[in-house]
N, C-alpha and C positions, 0 to 999 in steps of 0.2 A: 206142270206148275213152275218148275225150275226154268224151263224154256221161256215162259212168259216173263219171268223176272229178268232174265238175261236180255230179252228183246226190249223190254221197257227201259232197263238200264242203258242199253245201247242207244235207244232213241233219245233218251234224256241227255246222254253224253254228246250225241250228234247235235242236238238242238243247242246245247251250251257252247259247243265249238263254233257253230254257225253264228250264234248271237255275238260271241266274243269277236269273231272275225269281222262281222258287220260293224260292230261298234268301233273296232280299231280302224277299219277302212274309212268309215265316216269321219272320225276324228283326224285321220291323216289327211283326208281331202280338205277339211276345214282349215287345218294348219298350213296347208300349201296354197291356200287361196291367194290368188294374185289380184292386185288392184290395178285399175286403169291409171297409168302414170301421167296421163294428161289432165287429170282432175287436180286442181290446185291443193285441195285438202289432202289428197294422197301424197303429193310431193312434199308437203310440209309435215304431215303427221306420221308417215310410215318411216321407220328407221331400218337400217340394214339388218343387223342381227341383234335380237334382244332389245330391251328398252333401257336406254341410259337414263331415263327420267325416274325421279322419285317424288313423293309428296314431301311436305315439310317435316313429316315424322320418319322419313326414310323408307316408306312403303313404295314398291314399284308402281309406276303409272305407265300404261300402254296407250299412247296418244292415238294409235290406229283404232282403238276401240271406240273412238268418238266419230269415226267416219260414218256419214249418213245421218248425222244429227245436226241441228242448228247449234253452232259453237261460236262463242266469243272468246278470243284468245288475246291476252295482253302480255307483251314482252316487257319486262321491267328489270331494273337494277337499282341498288341502293345509291349509286353515284349519280343517278338521274333525278334531279329535283322534281320533274314533272311526274315521276312515278307515284309520288305520294298522292297527288290529286286524282290521277287515273285509277289507282287501286281503291281509293275511298269511294269514288264515283261507282266503279264496278260493284263494290260491296253493297252500296246503297240500292242498286237496281236489281240485284239478283232475285230478291223475293217478288219483284214485279213481274218476272218472266218465268217463274217456276211452273205455273199452270200451262205455259206454252212449251214446256220441255226444251228450254234453251239452256245449254251448259256453258258455264263460265270458267275459264282457266286463266291463271296468272303465272306465266313461266319466267322464272328468274334466269338472268343471263350470266351463267358461269361464275357464280359466287358461292363460297362455302356456306353450308347450312347455318352456321353460327352467325355469319354476316347478314344473311337474309332474315333470319329469325329476329335478330337484334333490330334491324331496320323496321320490321313489321311491328314489333313491340314498342319501340320508341315513338313511332308515328301512329300508334293506336289503330292499326289496321286489322280488322277482324278477319276470320277465315270463312266468310260466307262464299267467297270465291275459292275454287279448288286451287291451292298453291302448289306449283310444280317447280322442282329444281332441275336445271339443265346444266350439269357441270362442264360440258364440252361446248356449250352454246350452239348445239345442233339445230334447234328450232329456228333461232334468229337467222342463222346462215341459210337455212332451207327456204326461208321466205325472202331472202336477199334484202334484209332490213337495211335501212340507211339512216334512220333517225331514231331517237328514243324519247319516250316509250312508243311502242307500236301496238295498235289494236287491230286485229284482223277478225273479220266475221265470215264464217263458212256456213253456207246453206246446206240443206239435205242433199 
């Protein structure tokens, strides 16, 4: 009887070790996943180490998680008068495309959270679009932007 308990315990321990090793290896593989750098969305959305982006509330946003989805991205700044009309237009059409699984992002160009928040509040721009802060202006530079505001559409 004691031998059976020892064997059972050994087998359970072995299964637990194998399951943990498998889980670790699987997650390690997923985290090391490389993207094809020739895809425009990858060039624009994948950052070097970590994510420098946050939402308007300070929560981290990983733009790479949107790769493979239809994505509409607007680069905006409070100093660009056209940003008001672009953000209002985007906010008004978000609900029209929800059923088609289109994601909408509005990425602010290197402004402090307080400046971006005040601009949105003063211009009565709601948060139907996911608002993203880019303190180092990485996104705009990655798309080689040349005018403001810029709206870019990525397909799957």
